[in-house]
ROPA-860448 format. One record per residue (C-alpha): residue number from 1; residue in three letters; chain; x, z, y. Coordinates in steps of 0.2 Angstrom, whole numbers, plus 5000, padded with zeros to 4 digits. Example, Ala and Ser with C-alpha at 12.3 -4.5 7.8 and 13.67 -1.06 7.14 Angstrom:
2
  loza  nunu  vexpa     X     Z     Y
     1   ALA      A  5062  5039  4978
     2   SER      A  5068  5036  4995
***
This chain:
375
  loza  nunu  vexpa     X     Z     Y
     1   MET      A  5120  5036  5004
     2   PRO      A  5134  5046  5015
     3   ASP      A  5136  5064  5014
     4   VAL      A  5131  5064  5034
     5   LEU      A  5114  5058  5034
     6   ASP      A  5113  5045  5050
     7   ALA      A  5098  5037  5054
     8   THR      A  5108  5027  5068
     9   PRO      A  5104  5015  5077
    10   TYR      A  5085  5022  5073
    11   ASP      A  5078  5034  5083
    12   ALA      A  5061  5036  5076
    13   LEU      A  5049  5030  5060
    14   LEU      A  5033  5025  5061
    15   LEU      A  5020  5029  5048
    16   LEU      A  5009  5013  5051
    17   SER      A  4992  5012  5041
    18   PHE      A  4975  5005  5040
    19   GLY      A  4965  5020  5047
    20   GLY      A  4948  5026  5042
    21   PRO      A  4931  5035  5049
    22   GLU      A  4932  5053  5049
    23   GLY      A  4912  5056  5052
    24   PRO      A  4896  5046  5051
    25   ASP      A  4896  5039  5070
    26   ASP      A  4913  5033  5065
    27   VAL      A  4908  5020  5051
    28   VAL      A  4901  5005  5059
    29   PRO      A  4912  5005  5075
    30   PHE      A  4927  5007  5061
    31   LEU      A  4921  4992  5050
    32   GLU      A  4917  4983  5069
    33   ASN      A  4937  4985  5071
    34   VAL      A  4942  4981  5054
    35   THR      A  4930  4964  5054
    36   ARG      A  4932  4960  5073
    37   GLY      A  4933  4942  5077
    38   ARG      A  4922  4937  5060
    39   GLY      A  4905  4937  5067
    40   ILE      A  4898  4951  5054
    41   PRO      A  4881  4957  5060
    42   LYS      A  4879  4976  5063
    43   GLU      A  4867  4976  5050
    44   ARG      A  4877  4972  5037
    45   LEU      A  4891  4982  5042
    46   LYS      A  4878  4997  5039
    47   GLU      A  4876  4990  5023
    48   VAL      A  4895  4989  5018
    49   GLY      A  4897  5008  5027
    50   GLN      A  4886  5014  5013
    51   HIS      A  4902  5016  5001
    52   TYR      A  4907  5029  5017
    53   PHE      A  4892  5038  5017
    54   LEU      A  4890  5042  5001
    55   PHE      A  4906  5054  5005
    56   GLY      A  4897  5059  5021
    57   GLY      A  4906  5044  5032
    58   VAL      A  4922  5051  5029
    59   SER      A  4937  5041  5021
    60   PRO      A  4951  5051  5015
    61   ILE      A  4964  5040  5020
    62   ASN      A  4968  5048  5037
    63   ASP      A  4970  5066  5029
    64   GLN      A  4983  5059  5017
    65   ASN      A  4992  5051  5030
    66   ARG      A  4994  5069  5036
    67   ALA      A  5000  5075  5020
    68   LEU      A  5011  5060  5020
    69   LEU      A  5018  5066  5038
    70   ASP      A  5021  5082  5034
    71   ALA      A  5030  5079  5016
    72   LEU      A  5042  5066  5025
    73   ARG      A  5045  5079  5040
    74   LYS      A  5049  5091  5028
    75   ASP      A  5059  5081  5018
    76   PHE      A  5069  5075  5033
    77   ALA      A  5071  5094  5038
    78   ASP      A  5076  5098  5023
    79   HIS      A  5092  5085  5020
    80   GLY      A  5097  5086  5037
    81   LEU      A  5091  5071  5044
    82   ASP      A  5086  5071  5062
    83   LEU      A  5072  5057  5064
    84   PRO      A  5057  5060  5072
    85   VAL      A  5040  5053  5062
    86   TYR      A  5026  5046  5071
    87   TRP      A  5009  5042  5065
    88   GLY      A  5000  5024  5070
    89   ASN      A  4981  5016  5063
    90   ARG      A  4977  4997  5064
    91   ASN      A  4959  5000  5065
    92   TRP      A  4955  5020  5069
    93   ALA      A  4962  5034  5079
    94   PRO      A  4977  5037  5082
    95   TYR      A  4978  5020  5086
    96   LEU      A  4995  5009  5085
    97   THR      A  4994  5004  5103
    98   ASP      A  4993  5022  5110
    99   THR      A  5006  5028  5096
   100   LEU      A  5018  5015  5102
   101   ARG      A  5015  5019  5120
   102   GLU      A  5019  5037  5117
   103   MET      A  5037  5032  5108
   104   VAL      A  5039  5023  5122
   105   ALA      A  5037  5037  5133
   106   ASP      A  5047  5050  5122
   107   GLY      A  5063  5038  5125
   108   ARG      A  5062  5030  5106
   109   ARG      A  5071  5014  5107
   110   ARG      A  5075  5008  5090
   111   ILE      A  5058  5011  5077
   112   LEU      A  5058  5009  5059
   113   VAL      A  5039  5006  5053
   114   LEU      A  5034  5012  5035
   115   ALA      A  5018  5002  5030
   116   THR      A  5007  5011  5018
   117   SER      A  5008  4995  5009
   118   ALA      A  5020  4992  4995
   119   TYR      A  5018  4976  4990
   120   ALA      A  5020  4957  4999
   121   SER      A  5005  4949  5004
   122   TYR      A  4996  4944  5021
   123   SER      A  4986  4958  5023
   124   GLY      A  4998  4970  5015
   125   CYS      A  5013  4965  5026
   126   ARG      A  5011  4951  5038
   127   GLN      A  4994  4958  5046
   128   TYR      A  5002  4972  5050
   129   ARG      A  5019  4963  5059
   130   GLU      A  5004  4955  5068
   131   ASN      A  4996  4970  5073
   132   LEU      A  5012  4977  5081
   133   ALA      A  5016  4960  5090
   134   ASP      A  4997  4962  5097
   135   SER      A  5003  4982  5102
   136   LEU      A  5019  4975  5110
   137   ALA      A  5011  4962  5120
   138   ALA      A  5000  4978  5126
   139   LEU      A  5015  4988  5132
   140   GLN      A  5024  4974  5140
   141   ALA      A  5009  4970  5150
   142   GLU      A  5008  4987  5155
   143   GLY      A  5026  4984  5163
   144   LEU      A  5035  4996  5149
   145   GLU      A  5051  4994  5141
   146   LEU      A  5049  4989  5124
   147   PRO      A  5056  4995  5109
   148   LYS      A  5065  4984  5096
   149   VAL      A  5054  4987  5080
   150   ASP      A  5059  4983  5062
   151   LYS      A  5050  4985  5046
   152   LEU      A  5056  4994  5028
   153   ARG      A  5057  4984  5013
   154   HIS      A  5042  4982  5001
   155   TYR      A  5046  4998  4990
   156   PHE      A  5034  4993  4972
   157   ASN      A  5049  4994  4964
   158   HIS      A  5058  5009  4969
   159   PRO      A  5058  5024  4957
   160   GLY      A  5053  5037  4971
   161   PHE      A  5035  5026  4971
   162   LEU      A  5035  5024  4952
   163   GLU      A  5039  5039  4944
   164   PRO      A  5025  5048  4951
   165   MET      A  5014  5034  4945
   166   ILE      A  5021  5036  4926
   167   ASP      A  5018  5056  4928
   168   GLY      A  4999  5052  4930
   169   VAL      A  4998  5040  4918
   170   LEU      A  5004  5050  4906
   171   GLU      A  4994  5066  4912
   172   SER      A  4978  5056  4911
   173   LEU      A  4982  5049  4891
   174   ALA      A  4986  5068  4888
   175   ASP      A  4969  5073  4895
   176   LEU      A  4961  5059  4884
   177   PRO      A  4953  5066  4867
   178   GLU      A  4966  5065  4852
   179   ASP      A  4958  5053  4844
   180   VAL      A  4956  5040  4857
   181   ARG      A  4972  5043  4866
   182   ASP      A  4986  5032  4854
   183   GLY      A  4973  5018  4855
   184   ALA      A  4970  5019  4874
   185   HIS      A  4973  5004  4884
   186   LEU      A  4981  5004  4901
   187   ALA      A  4973  4995  4917
   188   PHE      A  4983  4994  4931
   189   SER      A  4973  4991  4946
   190   THR      A  4975  4985  4964
   191   HIS      A  4966  4976  4977
   192   SER      A  4959  4958  4973
   193   ILE      A  4964  4945  4987
   194   PRO      A  4959  4927  4989
   195   THR      A  4970  4916  4977
   196   ALA      A  4976  4905  4989
   197   ALA      A  4983  4920  4999
   198   ALA      A  4991  4928  4984
   199   ASP      A  4999  4910  4981
   200   SER      A  5008  4911  4996
   201   SER      A  5012  4928  4997
   202   GLY      A  5030  4931  4999
   203   PRO      A  5046  4921  5004
   204   VAL      A  5043  4902  5002
   205   GLU      A  5054  4900  4988
   206   ASP      A  5040  4912  4979
   207   HIS      A  5025  4904  4983
   208   GLY      A  5015  4897  4968
   209   ASP      A  5004  4902  4955
   210   GLY      A  5000  4920  4961
   211   GLY      A  5016  4921  4971
   212   ALA      A  5024  4939  4976
   213   TYR      A  5009  4948  4976
   214   VAL      A  5005  4945  4957
   215   ALA      A  5023  4945  4953
   216   GLN      A  5029  4961  4960
   217   HIS      A  5014  4971  4954
   218   LEU      A  5016  4964  4936
   219   ASP      A  5033  4970  4938
   220   ALA      A  5028  4988  4944
   221   ALA      A  5015  4987  4929
   222   ARG      A  5029  4983  4916
   223   LEU      A  5040  4997  4922
   224   ILE      A  5026  5010  4921
   225   ALA      A  5021  5003  4904
   226   ASP      A  5038  5002  4895
   227   ALA      A  5041  5021  4904
   228   VAL      A  5027  5026  4896
   229   ARG      A  5031  5018  4878
   230   GLU      A  5048  5027  4880
   231   ARG      A  5042  5044  4884
   232   THR      A  5027  5044  4871
   233   GLY      A  5033  5032  4857
   234   VAL      A  5016  5024  4859
   235   ASP      A  5015  5004  4866
   236   HIS      A  5000  5005  4874
   237   PRO      A  4991  4989  4877
   238   TRP      A  4990  4983  4896
   239   GLN      A  4984  4972  4910
   240   LEU      A  4984  4970  4928
   241   VAL      A  4967  4968  4934
   242   TYR      A  4958  4969  4952
   243   GLN      A  4946  4978  4961
   244   SER      A  4937  4979  4979
   245   ARG      A  4933  4959  4980
   246   SER      A  4924  4957  4996
   247   GLY      A  4920  4940  5006
   248   ALA      A  4909  4922  5000
   249   PRO      A  4908  4921  4984
   250   GLN      A  4911  4905  4983
   251   ILE      A  4931  4906  4988
   252   PRO      A  4940  4910  4971
   253   TRP      A  4949  4930  4972
   254   LEU      A  4961  4936  4960
   255   GLU      A  4953  4941  4943
   256   PRO      A  4948  4951  4933
   257   ASP      A  4938  4962  4939
   258   ILE      A  4942  4980  4935
   259   CYS      A  4923  4982  4931
   260   ASP      A  4923  4966  4919
   261   HIS      A  4938  4971  4911
   262   LEU      A  4932  4988  4905
   263   GLU      A  4917  4977  4897
   264   GLU      A  4929  4966  4888
   265   ARG      A  4941  4981  4881
   266   HIS      A  4925  4989  4875
   267   ALA      A  4917  4974  4867
   268   SER      A  4936  4969  4858
   269   GLY      A  4936  4989  4851
   270   ALA      A  4947  4999  4863
   271   PRO      A  4943  5016  4861
   272   ALA      A  4948  5020  4879
   273   VAL      A  4956  5014  4896
   274   VAL      A  4968  5023  4908
   275   MET      A  4965  5016  4924
   276   ALA      A  4980  5016  4935
   277   PRO      A  4979  5012  4953
   278   ILE      A  4997  5005  4957
   279   GLY      A  4991  4994  4970
   280   PHE      A  4988  5009  4982
   281   VAL      A  4998  5022  4991
   282   SER      A  4984  5034  4991
   283   ASP      A  4966  5039  4986
   284   HIS      A  4957  5031  5000
   285   MET      A  4941  5025  4999
   286   GLU      A  4943  5010  4987
   287   VAL      A  4949  5021  4975
   288   LEU      A  4936  5034  4976
   289   TYR      A  4922  5021  4976
   290   ASP      A  4928  5007  4965
   291   LEU      A  4937  5016  4952
   292   ASP      A  4930  5035  4952
   293   THR      A  4913  5029  4956
   294   GLU      A  4909  5011  4951
   295   ALA      A  4921  5010  4936
   296   LYS      A  4916  5026  4929
   297   ALA      A  4897  5023  4931
   298   LYS      A  4902  5007  4921
   299   ALA      A  4913  5016  4907
   300   GLU      A  4900  5029  4906
   301   GLU      A  4885  5014  4903
   302   LEU      A  4897  5008  4889
   303   GLY      A  4902  5024  4882
   304   LEU      A  4919  5021  4884
   305   PRO      A  4932  5036  4889
   306   VAL      A  4940  5032  4904
   307   ARG      A  4954  5042  4914
   308   ARG      A  4960  5038  4931
   309   SER      A  4976  5041  4937
   310   ALA      A  4984  5047  4955
   311   THR      A  4992  5039  4968
   312   VAL      A  5007  5044  4974
   313   GLY      A  4999  5050  4990
   314   ALA      A  5013  5063  4998
   315   ASP      A  5023  5066  4981
   316   PRO      A  5040  5073  4986
   317   ARG      A  5048  5060  4978
   318   PHE      A  5039  5047  4987
   319   ALA      A  5045  5058  5003
   320   ALA      A  5063  5056  4998
   321   ALA      A  5063  5037  4993
   322   ILE      A  5057  5034  5012
   323   ARG      A  5073  5044  5017
   324   GLU      A  5082  5033  5005
   325   LEU      A  5076  5016  5011
   326   VAL      A  5077  5023  5028
   327   LEU      A  5096  5029  5027
   328   GLU      A  5099  5012  5016
   329   ARG      A  5090  5000  5031
   330   ALA      A  5101  5010  5043
   331   ALA      A  5117  5006  5034
   332   VAL      A  5115  4988  5034
   333   GLU      A  5110  4987  5053
   334   SER      A  5125  4996  5056
   335   GLY      A  5136  4985  5046
   336   ARG      A  5141  4998  5031
   337   GLN      A  5139  4993  5012
   338   VAL      A  5126  5000  5003
   339   THR      A  5118  4996  4987
   340   PRO      A  5098  4995  4987
   341   CYS      A  5089  5004  4975
   342   ALA      A  5076  4996  4966
   343   LEU      A  5072  4993  4946
   344   GLY      A  5065  4979  4936
   345   THR      A  5069  4961  4935
   346   LEU      A  5064  4955  4955
   347   GLY      A  5078  4968  4963
   348   ALA      A  5076  4974  4981
   349   GLY      A  5066  4964  4994
   350   HIS      A  5073  4957  5009
   351   ASP      A  5075  4968  5025
   352   LEU      A  5070  4953  5036
   353   CYS      A  5054  4942  5034
   354   PRO      A  5057  4926  5034
   355   VAL      A  5049  4911  5040
   356   GLY      A  5034  4906  5030
   357   CYS      A  5033  4924  5022
   358   CYS      A  5013  4928  5018
   359   PRO      A  5008  4916  5033
   360   ALA      A  4994  4918  5042
   361   ARG      A  4976  4912  5041
   362   ALA      A  4979  4906  5059
   363   PRO      A  4997  4905  5069
   364   ARG      A  4999  4920  5076
   365   PRO      A  5015  4930  5083
   366   ALA      A  5019  4944  5072
   367   ALA      A  5035  4957  5075
   368   ALA      A  5048  4962  5064
   369   GLY      A  5051  4946  5055
   370   ALA      A  5062  4931  5058
   371   ASP      A  5050  4924  5067
   372   SER      A  5045  4938  5079
   373   PRO      A  5045  4934  5098
   374   TYR      A  5051  4950  5101
   375   ALA      A  5070  4952  5097
***
């Protein structure tokens, strides 16, 4: 990276996230936003909302995004990068359209977007791009001058994303009783998605069994497991597992589920398991409920010692990684030479999502890609 930290041509960074309720009265309206267009009755949403009500109706994701915002702003300031950081959500305040309107009013015309999803998939990438297109269309209908919006590449294999998770696994192993520590298995967990969505994730050339979604998670898991082995001298067995399945039971989703995996590990004689939620940037509701509540209850029922390692959250190394990704993309856009930072076998991902990448369930405009209607 250059000695002078110059993000030109970009004049702002937008943190784009999922959003979550911040009180009991928010839960059902939030879930209505998430499921809009699917015709799900309100009574069913109240049932689904029980996960949130267990925690006072508050999702931790918004506070975690506030912490990440603080970390990014501090890192940028400490390193002399003059780039304002904004925040918008897909499904709850601050809403994406409102934030983009604010950015336009502030004179921002070239915006980089950081999505709180590190991997390729429809819900983790293209749907965010569709939301961006919807918001830009709304601003256009208001007669506002539209900014040019680009999205940062996937960062699942950036060392600033991986190192905090490596440390988290090491800390979880150290917290296990000594007599089960060396034999502990590692369960790298991520959000399950329909197998059809997984198979079509990533660019067209990556489509196939599991697509880019599974391949990227396997690469990240392998990197973490290898680092743990190098630093402890112990080769822990590991597997990629899934959680948070939803939807119709007849539709195939990625497996095994984390609770089924714990049963299998216990039956096979594993003395302990460390659950590492590598598919999640922060400890939001699905981590708190599906791992810290449901999976830990299953482990307790089995008498299987488990620990859950930390997500990246607002770790300073992750904030530094985002700074590096911003400067990398700025260099590319300015025609400067840069070597992308990426570990593992897959290398750095594309800067511009190509046509056919993580296709939509039904055709919808998506910004910040080769097929964007907003140049």
